[in-house]
C-alpha positions in Angstrom: -17.0 -90.8 24.5 -18.1 -87.4 23.3 -16.7 -86.3 20.0 -14.3 -83.4 20.3 -15.5 -80.2 18.5 -13.0 -78.8 16.1 -12.9 -75.1 16.7 -10.2 -74.4 14.0 -11.7 -72.2 11.2 -11.8 -73.9 7.8 -9.2 -72.5 5.4 -10.3 -72.7 1.8 -7.6 -73.7 -0.7 -6.3 -70.9 -2.8 -7.1 -71.5 -6.5 -4.1 -73.3 -8.2 -3.9 -70.7 -10.8 -3.2 -68.0 -8.2 0.4 -69.2 -7.9 1.0 -68.3 -11.6 -0.6 -64.8 -11.1 1.4 -64.1 -7.9 4.6 -65.0 -9.7 3.8 -62.2 -12.2 2.8 -59.9 -9.4 6.1 -60.3 -7.8 7.9 -59.1 -10.9 6.1 -55.7 -10.7 7.3 -52.9 -8.5 4.0 -51.1 -9.1 2.0 -54.1 -7.7 4.4 -54.5 -4.8 4.1 -50.8 -3.9 0.3 -51.1 -4.0 0.1 -54.2 -1.8 2.6 -52.8 0.8 0.1 -50.0 1.4 -3.2 -51.7 1.1 -2.6 -55.4 1.9 0.6 -55.6 4.1 -0.6 -58.9 5.4 0.3 -60.5 2.0 3.9 -59.3 2.2 6.6 -61.7 3.4 10.4 -61.2 3.7 12.5 -63.5 1.5 15.5 -65.4 2.8 18.7 -65.2 0.6 17.8 -68.7 -0.9 14.3 -67.4 -1.9 12.3 -69.1 0.8 10.0 -67.2 3.1 11.2 -65.9 6.4 8.4 -66.7 8.9 10.1 -65.0 11.9 10.3 -61.4 10.7 7.0 -59.6 10.0 6.7 -56.9 7.3 6.7 -53.4 8.6 8.1 -54.2 12.0 11.3 -52.7 13.5 13.1 -56.0 12.9 12.1 -55.9 9.2 13.3 -52.3 8.8 16.6 -53.1 10.5 17.0 -56.1 8.1 16.5 -53.9 5.0 18.9 -51.2 6.3 21.5 -53.9 7.1 21.1 -55.4 3.6 21.7 -52.0 2.0 24.7 -51.3 4.2 26.3 -54.6 3.3 25.4 -54.7 -0.4 24.6 -51.3 -1.9 27.7 -49.1 -1.5 26.0 -46.4 -3.6 26.1 -48.5 -6.7 22.7 -47.2 -7.8 21.6 -43.6 -7.7 18.0 -42.5 -8.1 17.9 -38.8 -9.0 15.2 -36.1 -8.5 14.5 -33.6 -11.3 17.0 -31.2 -9.7 19.7 -34.0 -9.9 19.7 -34.5 -6.2 19.7 -38.1 -4.9 16.3 -39.6 -4.0 17.1 -42.1 -1.2 13.4 -42.8 -0.5 12.8 -44.2 -4.0 16.1 -46.1 -3.9 15.2 -47.7 -0.5 11.8 -48.7 -1.8 13.2 -50.4 -4.9 15.8 -52.3 -2.9 13.1 -53.3 -0.3 11.0 -54.7 -3.2 13.8 -57.1 -4.1 13.7 -58.5 -0.5 9.9 -59.1 -0.3 7.4 -61.5 -1.8 3.6 -61.2 -2.2 1.9 -64.4 -1.1 -1.7 -65.4 -1.5 -3.9 -65.7 1.6 -6.8 -68.2 1.6 -10.4 -67.2 2.6 -11.4 -68.8 5.9 -14.9 -70.0 6.8 -15.6 -69.2 10.5 -18.5 -71.1 12.1 -20.4 -70.6 15.3 -18.1 -72.9 17.3 -15.0 -71.2 16.0 -13.0 -68.6 17.9 -13.5 -65.1 16.3 -17.1 -65.7 15.4 -18.2 -62.1 15.8 -19.8 -59.8 13.2 -17.7 -56.9 14.3 -14.4 -58.6 13.7 -13.1 -57.0 10.5 -11.2 -59.2 8.2 -11.7 -59.4 4.4 -10.5 -63.0 4.3 -12.9 -64.3 7.0 -16.4 -65.5 6.1 -18.7 -65.6 9.0 -21.0 -68.5 8.2 -24.8 -68.5 8.8 -26.2 -71.7 7.5 -25.9 -71.5 3.7 -24.9 -67.8 3.8 -21.7 -66.1 4.9 -20.8 -62.5 5.7 -17.5 -60.7 5.2 -16.9 -57.5 7.2 -13.7 -55.9 5.7 -14.3 -52.6 7.6 -15.0 -49.2 6.2 -12.8 -47.7 3.5 -9.7 -46.0 4.9 -8.4 -42.7 3.7 -6.0 -44.3 1.2 -9.0 -46.2 -0.3 -11.1 -43.0 -0.4 -8.6 -40.8 -2.1 -7.8 -43.5 -4.6 -11.5 -43.9 -5.4 -12.1 -40.2 -5.8 -9.1 -40.2 -8.2 -11.0 -42.5 -10.6 -13.0 -39.5 -11.7 -9.9 -38.3 -13.4 -10.3 -37.7 -17.2 -7.5 -38.7 -19.6 -7.1 -35.1 -20.7 -7.7 -33.3 -17.4 -6.1 -33.5 -14.0 -8.2 -34.6 -11.0 -8.4 -31.1 -9.7 -9.6 -29.8 -13.1 -12.4 -32.5 -13.2 -13.5 -31.7 -9.7 -13.6 -28.0 -10.5 -15.5 -28.6 -13.7 -18.1 -31.1 -12.4 -18.3 -30.5 -8.7 -17.6 -26.7 -8.2 -19.0 -25.7 -4.8 -20.7 -29.1 -4.5 -18.5 -31.1 -2.1 -21.4 -33.3 -1.0 -22.1 -34.3 -4.6 -18.4 -35.2 -5.1 -18.2 -37.3 -1.9 -21.5 -39.0 -2.8 -19.8 -40.5 -5.9 -18.3 -43.1 -3.5 -20.9 -45.8 -2.9 -19.1 -47.9 -0.3 -17.8 -45.9 2.7 -19.2 -48.8 4.6 -19.0 -52.2 2.9 -19.9 -55.8 3.4 -20.0 -59.0 1.3 -22.7 -61.7 1.5 -21.4 -65.1 0.2 -23.8 -67.5 -1.4 -23.5 -71.1 -2.4 -24.9 -70.2 -5.8 -26.6 -67.3 -7.5 -29.9 -69.2 -7.5 -30.3 -68.0 -3.9 -29.8 -64.3 -4.9 -33.3 -63.2 -6.1 -35.1 -64.1 -2.9 -32.3 -62.7 -0.8 -32.2 -59.4 -2.7 -36.0 -59.1 -2.3 -35.6 -59.5 1.5 -32.7 -57.0 1.7 -34.6 -54.4 -0.2 -37.6 -54.9 2.1 -35.4 -54.4 5.1 -32.9 -51.8 4.1 -34.1 -50.4 0.7 -31.5 -49.3 -1.8 -30.4 -49.5 -5.4 -29.5 -52.8 -7.1 -26.8 -53.0 -9.7 -25.5 -56.0 -11.7 -21.8 -55.6 -12.0 -20.1 -57.4 -14.9 -16.6 -56.9 -16.2 -14.1 -59.2 -17.9 -12.8 -60.3 -14.5 -15.7 -59.5 -12.1 -19.3 -60.6 -11.6 -21.4 -59.7 -8.6 -24.7 -58.1 -7.4 -24.4 -54.8 -5.6 -27.0 -53.2 -3.3 -26.3 -49.6 -2.3 -28.2 -47.6 0.3 -27.5 -45.2 3.2 -27.2 -46.0 6.9 -27.2 -43.1 9.3 -26.3 -40.8 6.4 -23.4 -42.8 5.1 -23.3 -44.8 1.8 -23.2 -48.5 2.3 -22.5 -51.3 -0.3 -23.4 -54.9 0.1 -21.8 -57.1 -2.5 -23.5 -60.5 -3.2 -21.2 -63.2 -4.6 -20.2 -66.8 -4.5 -17.1 -68.4 -3.0 -15.6 -69.1 -6.4 -16.1 -65.6 -7.7 -14.6 -64.2 -4.5 -11.4 -66.2 -5.1 -11.2 -64.6 -8.6 -12.0 -61.1 -7.2 -9.1 -61.2 -4.8 -6.7 -61.6 -7.8 -8.4 -59.0 -9.9 -8.6 -56.4 -7.1 -4.8 -56.4 -6.8 -4.3 -56.1 -10.6 -7.0 -53.5 -11.1 -6.2 -51.2 -8.2 -2.4 -51.4 -8.6 -2.5 -50.3 -12.2 -5.5 -47.9 -12.0 -4.7 -44.4 -13.2 -1.2 -45.5 -14.2 0.0 -44.4 -17.6 2.3 -47.1 -18.9 4.2 -47.4 -22.2 3.0 -50.7 -23.6 6.5 -51.4 -24.8 8.1 -50.9 -21.4 8.8 -54.0 -19.2 6.0 -52.9 -16.8 3.6 -52.2 -19.7 4.3 -55.7 -21.2 3.9 -57.3 -17.8 0.6 -55.5 -17.2 -0.7 -56.8 -20.5 0.3 -60.4 -19.7 -1.4 -60.2 -16.3 -4.6 -58.6 -17.7 -4.9 -61.3 -20.3 -4.2 -64.2 -17.9 -6.8 -63.0 -15.3 -9.4 -62.3 -18.0 -9.0 -65.8 -19.4 -9.0 -67.4 -15.9 -12.1 -65.5 -14.8 -14.1 -66.0 -18.0 -13.5 -69.8 -17.7 -14.7 -69.6 -14.1 -17.8 -67.6 -14.9 -18.9 -70.1 -17.5 -19.3 -72.7 -14.6 -21.6 -70.6 -12.4 -25.3 -69.6 -12.7 -24.9 -65.8 -12.6 -26.2 -65.2 -16.1 -29.2 -67.4 -15.4 -30.4 -65.4 -12.4 -29.2 -61.8 -12.9 -32.4 -60.9 -14.8 -34.5 -62.3 -12.0 -32.7 -60.1 -9.6 -33.3 -57.0 -11.8 -37.0 -57.9 -12.2 -37.4 -57.9 -8.4 -35.7 -54.5 -8.3 -38.0 -53.1 -11.0 -41.0 -54.2 -9.1 -39.6 -52.6 -6.0 -39.3 -49.3 -7.8 -42.8 -49.5 -9.3 -44.1 -49.4 -5.7 -42.7 -45.9 -5.3 -39.5 -46.8 -3.5 -36.6 -44.3 -3.6 -33.4 -46.2 -4.4 -30.9 -44.0 -2.6 -30.7 -40.5 -0.9 -27.9 -38.1 -1.5 -25.4 -37.6 1.3 -25.7 -34.3 3.1 -22.1 -34.7 4.5 -19.8 -32.2 2.8 -16.6 -33.1 4.7 -14.8 -36.4 4.1 -13.5 -36.5 7.8 -17.2 -36.4 9.0 -18.1 -39.3 6.6 -15.1 -41.3 7.6 -15.9 -40.9 11.3 -19.5 -41.9 10.8 -18.5 -44.9 8.7 -16.1 -46.1 11.4 -18.8 -46.0 14.0 -21.6 -47.2 11.8 -19.6 -50.2 10.4 -19.9 -52.2 13.7 -23.5 -51.2 14.4 -24.7 -52.2 10.9 -22.6 -55.4 11.0 -24.7 -56.5 13.9 -28.0 -55.5 12.2 -27.0 -57.3 9.0 -25.9 -60.4 10.9 -29.2 -60.5 12.9 -31.2 -60.0 9.7 -29.5 -62.9 7.9 -29.8 -65.1 11.0 -33.5 -64.5 11.0 -33.8 -64.8 7.3 -32.0 -68.1 7.4 -34.2 -69.4 10.2 -37.4 -68.5 8.3 -36.1 -70.3 5.2 -35.2 -73.4 7.2 -38.7 -73.3 8.8 -40.3 -73.0 5.3 -38.3 -76.0 4.0 -39.3 -78.1 7.0 -42.9 -77.2 6.5 -42.7 -78.1 2.8 -41.4 -81.5 3.7 
């Protein structure tokens, strides 16, 4: 009897520590507001007993009706959020009440293999890893306008507004400003271990060129390659499965609180400090178990040799309008996804052939 092929994608367990972090996330209106805009798939409606309502999806008509009904039954104008002119701000009030009714839940990464449904490089999902032998590809799609404006906002100086910084540093140079964003198009290559990174980086540089950067923060480790594809900035992040699990947590924390001025003594300021310290401790413990430090210098040595041969790491974008870049990124994401997939497929085949020959 033929063995039945299991076509269900493999869901990777969410790190046990994630439950603790998400418990803290759910106490924060700032984090909930960020997740509702950027990761609505993580939002669930809570039942009165605190359990998750699996039948009503966030953002749907049924959800909106549920929130309105709850307000009508329970609010009775007990709370008033006022604008500066002392008029009532119903939008902010609605948002705060909505936040009490929802819960952020972790979503596991999923490994999709050739026999699984949805095995297609143009399928965009930042939680799905398309497996190619030892490697995997994540195609999250290009940055949307919310992501882009938020990232441009990072150039803000503590003492200057974003508009003042743009006028000071990029006056009459819109292309230079837009080129500060490295990842209009973006992909992640997932490795078993960083020992595989030097050879892979060498092959990627040979195929696509680019600039290599080692990215290290308290809660983030990865290798980034940046280049242009059809005039649009592309970023490939190279990471391991374990580091990606940690990155998912840190991304929510970092982006939600980015550019937020909080009083450290306020409840939100105290909560931010607790989350910052917890994630830093968790990630540092995880980083000590991997081989990133052992191989990052080997990656940079390969990049230095690449530059010695006269290679140009990256061209400046000639696009001066963000709508033009966004359109090119939207079209280019699918096209490059196929190219990257085919490249890694061939790279994996050649590596397997080399291993067979060595045996």
